[in-house]
N, C-alpha and C positions, 0 to 999 in steps of 0.2 A: 504494500500500500504506500502511496506517495504522501509526503508531508504537505502541509498547507502551502508553503512557499512554492513548491513545484507545481501544485495544482493551479495556483494563481498564475504563475508564469506560463504554464501550458495553455491556459484559457486565453491569455492575452498576447501570445506571440504574434498574432495577426495585427496587433496595434502598430508595429513598426511599418508594415506594408501599408496600412491605412494612412498613417502619418506621411509616409513617403508620397503616396498618391495625392493626398490633400496639398502637400507642399508643391508638388509638380503642377497641380492645377492652379494654385495661387501664383506661382511663378509665370505660368502661361498667361493668366489674366493680367498680371502686373506688366508684363512685356507688351501686352496689347492695350494697356491703359485703362482697363476695366476695374477700377478701384472698388466699385460697389460689389462686384463678384468676389474680389479679394477679401473684402470685409466680411461678406457673408460666409465665406469658407473659413475665415479665421475663428469663428465661433466653434465650428466643428473641430478645427485643428487644436484649439485650446482644450477642448474636452478630451481629445485623444492624448495630448501631452499630460494632462492631469492624471489620466488612467495609467499612463506609462510611469509617471512619477510616484505612484503608490509604492509602499514598501514591498520589497522582494521581487518586484516585476523586473527591474533592471539586472537582477542577479542571474537571469536565465541566459544560457550560452548564446542563443540567437540574437539577443539584444546587443551584445558587444560587437558583433559583426556588422549589424545594421546601423549602429550608432554613428560611425564615421560617415557613412553614406548620407544619413539624415543631416549631420552637421554641415557637410559640403553643400547639400541642397538648400539648407536654411541660409547659409552664407550667400548663395546665389540669389535667393529670394530677397535678402536684405539689400544686396547690390541693385537689384531690379527696382525695389521700392525707392531706394535713394535716387536712382536715375529718374524715376517717375516724379519724385518730389522736385528735383531740379527742373525738369521739363515743365511741371505745373507752375513752379515759381517764376520761371522765365515767361511763360504765357500770361501769368497774372501781372507781371511787371509791364508787359506790352499792352495789356488792356488798360492798366492805370495810366500809362503814357498817352494812349489814345483818348482816354476819357479827359485827361487834362488838356489835350490839344482841342478837343471838341468844346470844352468849357471856355477855353481862351478865345477861340474863334467865335463861339456863340456870344460871349460878352462883347467882343469887338463889333459884331454884326448888329447887336442891339443898341450900341452907343451911336451908331451912324444914323 
C-alpha cells in the first residue's frame, strides 16, 4: 500500500502537463496581443500552481523533470508580456501625443 504522499503525487502528476499547456496558450495569446485571453487563462494557471505547491506534490520524481521545462516556458511568457507592455506603452504615448496635437489645433481653430 502506498503512503499518502505518493498517492497525492500520483493523482497530481498531470498538473505539470496542464500547467505547461496553460503557459503555452498564455504565451501564444500574449504574442498575438490578446491580453484578455491571457488574463482569463491566468486564473486557471494560478489554480494549477496552487495545487502543485501543496505539500508533497513536488516530491514526486516526475515533477523534477518537468520543473525546468515549466521554468523556461514561464520565462518566455514573462518576456512576451514585457514586450507587450512596451508595445502598449508606446501606443499609449502616441495616442497622448495625438490627443495633445488635436487639442492644440482645436484651440487655435476656435480662437480664429
